[in-house]
N, C-alpha and C positions, 0 to 999 in steps of 0.2 A: 725664281726657283731653282732650288737643287736637288738632284735625283742622287742619293748616297746608298752605295752599296758595299756590302759585305758579303764576302765569298771564306767560308771555310772550310777547309777539310780535314774530316775525320775519319778516324780509324776505328773499326767494328770488329774488336779482334774474337768475340763469341758467337759472332754470326755464323749459320752453316749452311744459310741457303738465301736466297733474292726473296724467297717470301719472308723470312724470317726481315730481313735488310728493308724491306717496304715498311713493314709492321713496326720497327723503330723508329724508322725515318718520321713517317707518320704521324706519330707520338711528338716526336722533337717538332716537327714543324707545325701541329697544329697547336700545342704548347707555346712556343714562340708567336703566332700569332695572336693567340689569346691574350697572352702576357703582355708583348710591346706595340702591339698593334703593325706589326710589318707583315710585307707579302714573302714569301719563299717557297722556294722548291729545289730539288734533287738539281743538280745541273751535267754533273759528270760523273763518271765511273759507273755506269748505271746498270751495267753487265758484270761487276766485281764486287763479291761477296763482301769483303772485310774492309773497303773503303767508299766513302762518300763524301761526295763536294755538294753542298747546299750554299745557296745565292739568299740573301734577306736583302729587300729593298725597302725606302723610307722616302717621302717626299717634304721637303721643309722648305723654310726661307730661312735659316740660321744653322749654319756650318756645325758650329761649337756642339750644339744642343743634337744634332744626326749624329756627329761622332760619337758621344758621349751615350746617345741612345744605343747605337751598333757596339758599341764597346760594351755595355751592360747585357749584351744579348748574347754576347761571348762571355761574360762572364758566370751568365745563366746556364748555360751548358756546361761550363766546367764545374758548377757547383753541383748545379740538380743530376746532370749526366758523368760523374764520374769514370762510370765504365765505356765512355766513348770517347778516347784523348784526341785532344786537337793537334794536328800536324803543322799547320800554318792557316793564318789568317790576314786579309786583305780590304782595307777599306778604301773606297775609292768613290769619288765626285765628280758628276757629269753639270 
């Protein structure tokens, strides 16, 4: 069994408060879960308005499939939310 993790650092240039940041991230995380069936959460920069780090996690036996799935989630964020530029992406396995 493999546990695949994808960490994405996002810029939130239009966000003006922590409340607005939570609203934006909640929407993104919920849509990622619904569309790709991955677990997701904000993992860093909790008190910074215009930066967010989120993690996506999935479990399976095929590393190629898991990598493809997580790459699709990154592509989805780029296409569905062009207002949230991606600064960095990291995919790891355990």
